[in-house]
C-alpha positions in Angstrom: 45.4 124.1 69.6 43.4 125.4 72.6 41.5 122.9 74.8 38.2 124.6 74.1 38.7 124.3 70.3 39.9 120.7 70.6 36.8 119.9 72.7 34.5 121.4 70.1 36.1 119.5 67.3 35.9 116.3 69.3 32.2 116.8 70.0 31.5 117.5 66.3 33.4 114.4 65.1 31.6 112.3 67.7 28.2 113.5 66.6 29.0 112.7 63.0 30.2 109.2 64.0 26.9 108.7 66.0 24.9 109.8 63.0 26.7 107.3 60.7 26.0 104.6 63.2 22.3 105.5 63.3 22.1 105.3 59.5 23.9 102.0 59.6 21.5 100.7 62.4 18.5 101.9 60.5 19.6 100.2 57.2 20.4 96.9 58.9 17.2 97.1 61.0 14.9 97.4 57.9 16.9 94.6 56.1 16.1 92.3 59.1 12.6 93.5 60.0 11.2 93.9 56.5 13.5 91.7 54.5 14.4 94.6 52.2 17.5 94.8 50.1 20.4 97.1 51.2 19.6 100.0 48.8 15.9 100.1 49.7 16.7 99.9 53.4 19.4 102.7 53.1 17.0 104.9 51.0 14.1 104.5 53.5 16.5 105.2 56.4 17.7 108.4 54.8 14.3 109.8 54.0 13.1 108.8 57.5 16.0 110.7 59.2 15.5 113.7 56.9 11.7 113.8 57.7 10.8 114.8 54.1 7.3 113.6 54.6 7.1 110.5 52.4 4.2 108.2 53.3 4.9 104.9 55.0 4.6 101.6 53.1 1.2 100.1 53.6 2.6 96.8 54.7 5.0 98.2 57.3 4.8 96.0 60.4 4.1 97.5 63.9 7.5 96.6 65.1 9.0 98.5 62.1 6.8 101.5 62.9 8.1 101.6 66.5 11.6 101.2 65.1 11.0 104.0 62.7 9.8 106.3 65.5 12.9 105.7 67.6 15.0 106.2 64.5 13.4 109.6 63.8 13.8 110.8 67.4 17.4 109.6 67.5 18.3 111.1 64.1 16.7 114.5 64.8 18.6 114.8 68.2 22.0 114.0 66.6 21.4 116.2 63.5 20.3 119.2 65.6 23.4 118.7 67.9 25.7 118.5 64.9 24.2 121.6 63.3 24.5 123.6 66.5 28.2 122.6 66.8 28.8 123.4 63.1 27.0 126.8 63.5 29.2 127.5 66.5 32.3 126.8 64.5 31.2 129.2 61.7 29.8 132.0 63.9 32.7 132.0 66.3 35.3 131.7 63.6 36.4 128.3 65.0 36.5 126.7 61.5 39.0 129.4 60.4 41.0 128.8 63.6 41.2 125.1 62.8 42.5 125.8 59.3 45.1 128.2 60.7 46.2 125.6 63.3 46.6 123.0 60.5 48.6 125.5 58.4 50.8 126.3 61.4 51.3 122.7 62.3 52.2 121.8 58.8 55.0 124.5 58.9 56.2 123.3 62.3 56.3 119.6 61.2 58.4 120.7 58.2 61.1 122.3 60.4 64.5 120.7 61.1 67.3 122.1 63.2 65.0 124.9 64.3 64.8 126.8 67.6 62.0 126.5 70.2 61.4 129.6 72.3 59.5 128.8 75.5 57.7 131.8 77.0 55.7 134.6 75.4 57.0 137.2 77.8 59.2 140.3 77.4 62.4 138.2 77.1 60.8 135.9 74.6 59.7 138.9 72.6 63.3 140.0 72.1 64.5 136.5 71.4 61.9 136.1 68.6 62.7 139.6 67.2 66.3 138.5 66.8 65.3 135.1 65.3 63.2 137.0 62.7 66.1 139.3 62.0 68.5 136.4 61.5 65.9 134.6 59.4 66.0 131.5 61.6 63.3 128.9 61.8 61.7 128.9 65.3 58.5 128.0 67.2 57.1 130.1 70.1 55.7 127.8 72.8 53.4 129.1 75.6 50.4 127.7 77.5 48.4 130.9 77.4 46.5 131.7 74.2 45.7 135.2 75.4 49.4 135.9 76.1 50.5 134.6 72.7 47.8 136.8 70.9 49.1 139.9 72.8 52.6 138.8 71.9 51.7 138.6 68.2 50.2 142.1 68.3 53.3 143.5 69.8 55.7 141.8 67.4 53.4 142.7 64.5 54.2 139.8 62.3 53.1 136.2 61.8 55.2 133.6 63.5 54.8 129.8 64.1 53.5 129.2 67.6 52.0 126.4 69.7 49.7 126.6 72.7 50.6 124.1 75.4 52.6 123.4 78.6 56.3 123.0 77.9 56.5 120.6 80.8 54.4 118.2 78.9 56.3 115.7 76.8 53.6 115.4 74.2 53.6 119.2 73.7 57.4 119.2 73.3 57.1 116.5 70.7 54.4 118.4 68.8 56.8 121.4 68.4 59.5 119.0 67.1 61.9 118.9 70.0 63.5 115.8 68.6 64.4 117.7 65.4 65.3 121.0 67.0 68.8 122.6 67.2 68.2 124.4 70.5 65.5 125.3 73.0 65.5 128.7 74.7 63.8 129.0 78.1 62.5 132.5 78.9 59.8 131.7 81.5 59.6 134.1 84.4 60.0 131.4 87.0 63.4 129.7 87.5 61.6 126.6 88.8 59.5 126.3 85.7 62.6 126.7 83.5 64.2 123.9 85.6 61.3 121.5 85.1 61.1 122.2 81.4 64.8 121.6 81.0 64.5 118.2 82.8 61.6 117.2 80.6 63.4 118.2 77.5 66.6 116.3 78.6 64.4 113.2 79.2 63.3 113.2 75.5 66.5 114.5 73.8 69.5 114.2 76.2 72.0 115.9 73.8 69.9 118.9 72.8 71.3 122.4 73.4 69.4 124.3 76.1 69.8 128.0 76.8 67.9 129.5 79.8 67.5 132.8 81.5 67.7 132.9 85.3 66.5 135.5 87.8 68.0 134.3 91.0 71.8 133.8 91.2 71.3 130.9 93.6 69.4 129.1 90.8 72.4 129.0 88.5 73.9 125.8 90.0 70.5 124.0 90.0 70.0 124.8 86.3 73.5 123.7 85.6 72.9 120.3 87.3 69.8 119.9 85.1 72.1 119.9 82.0 71.4 123.4 80.7 74.3 124.3 78.4 74.2 128.1 78.7 72.6 130.1 81.5 72.0 133.9 81.3 71.7 135.8 84.6 69.5 138.7 83.8 70.7 141.0 86.6 74.4 140.4 85.5 73.6 141.2 81.9 71.7 144.3 82.8 74.4 145.4 85.2 77.3 144.9 82.8 75.4 146.7 80.0 74.6 149.7 82.2 78.3 149.9 83.3 79.5 149.7 79.8 77.1 152.4 78.6 78.5 154.7 81.3 82.2 153.9 80.9 82.5 152.7 77.2 79.6 154.4 75.3 81.3 154.2 71.9 81.9 150.5 72.2 78.2 149.9 73.2 77.1 152.1 70.3 79.2 150.2 67.9 77.9 146.8 69.0 74.3 148.0 68.9 74.8 149.2 65.4 75.9 145.7 64.4 73.4 143.7 66.4 70.3 145.8 66.8 70.0 147.9 63.7 68.0 146.1 61.0 68.9 148.6 58.3 72.6 147.8 58.6 73.9 144.9 56.5 77.0 144.6 58.6 76.9 141.8 61.1 78.9 139.4 63.3 78.5 135.8 62.3 80.0 132.4 63.0 80.9 130.1 60.2 81.5 126.4 60.9 84.3 124.5 59.2 82.7 121.3 57.9 84.3 117.9 57.4 86.4 117.5 54.2 86.5 121.3 53.6 89.4 122.4 51.5 90.5 125.0 54.1 91.3 122.3 56.7 95.0 122.3 57.4 95.6 125.6 55.8 96.6 129.0 57.4 94.5 132.1 57.1 97.1 133.5 54.8 96.8 130.5 52.4 93.0 130.8 52.5 93.2 134.5 51.8 89.7 135.5 53.0 90.2 139.2 52.5 90.9 138.6 48.8 88.0 136.2 48.4 85.3 137.8 50.5 86.7 141.1 51.9 85.7 140.7 55.6 87.4 140.8 59.0 88.2 137.7 60.9 87.5 138.5 64.6 88.3 135.2 66.2 88.8 131.5 65.6 87.1 129.2 68.1 88.8 125.8 68.4 87.3 122.4 69.1 88.4 122.6 72.7 86.4 125.8 73.1 89.5 128.0 73.3 89.2 131.1 71.2 92.0 132.8 69.3 91.1 136.5 69.1 92.5 138.7 66.3 94.2 135.5 64.8 97.5 135.9 63.0 98.0 135.0 59.3 99.7 131.8 60.3 96.7 130.5 62.3 95.9 127.0 61.0 92.2 126.1 60.4 91.1 122.6 61.6 88.0 120.5 61.2 85.3 121.6 63.6 86.7 125.1 64.1 84.4 128.1 64.0 85.4 131.3 62.3 83.8 134.5 63.8 83.7 137.2 61.2 82.4 140.7 60.7 81.0 141.6 57.3 78.0 142.1 55.0 75.4 139.4 54.8 76.0 138.6 51.2 79.8 138.2 51.8 79.1 135.9 54.8 76.9 133.7 52.5 79.8 133.6 50.0 82.2 132.6 52.8 80.0 129.7 53.8 79.9 128.5 50.1 83.7 128.8 50.0 84.4 126.7 53.2 81.8 124.1 52.2 83.7 123.3 49.1 85.6 120.0 49.4 89.3 119.4 48.4 88.1 117.0 45.6 86.0 119.7 44.1 89.0 122.0 43.7 91.3 119.5 42.2 
């Protein structure tokens, strides 16, 4: 929520509270000054504040007359202020913005194991595009409302976002950093990414942080901050350009898999959960080609060592990650298969 919108909401709420206090004061005042009951006092207070033009009681004391005059002036001032604030809400579309913010926050608050993308720049744009393609839950976080609105026009779809400074702990908690799977830092400044990483680690020490970096000399500093994975933009760009020149067919193949939304073929990683029936069995015993008809590219072991083009006698263990190439529907079927427990098959 922008600071301007929050300020307008605060002013409107305060004016309503003051108006209620004036009604309460008027009611109690007439009960004390005129010895009226609560209902009569409340009724006279309301018609006084509304200035409907009813005549005053003949026996109204001079003190009550002064009290009534003050009540009218106070009430008119607060009512006019409240109406002007409400009109501003309606005319400027702020009320619609409030409803949109609440809807967005409700969605964000319902997320678990989601991703937080920090920075609505060019890098953040491509990160969000891939998140949408992979149908992952994510939140875009940036402190510039204008930059986010331009971002939304470019990406041409609705995504959950939050306006705020990622270096602020309260802002990070608003986007669910304690429930998030990973946070991706794409800010243009390496120093800003470093400060955000330190703030995140102070809240959730074990969260997975991925950050881009512009200056190679900043890599060590970001590593010391506890960032799990660091992407040096110049290195990625250089390797890509070299591969496009020397291995164009390989690059074309990978782009077909990763960047073409029309293709159903994709690389995916499948975690082996605890108590899965495949634990302790070889790839030959599991017989993935017969069950799901896909290619096993690699098996990543718990010690982070990867077995590429694994043999049929490769044993699958708890915590392993199988990297496969196949259609989306078959990958979903594979997840269902490995999530079955031994007890379910017996």
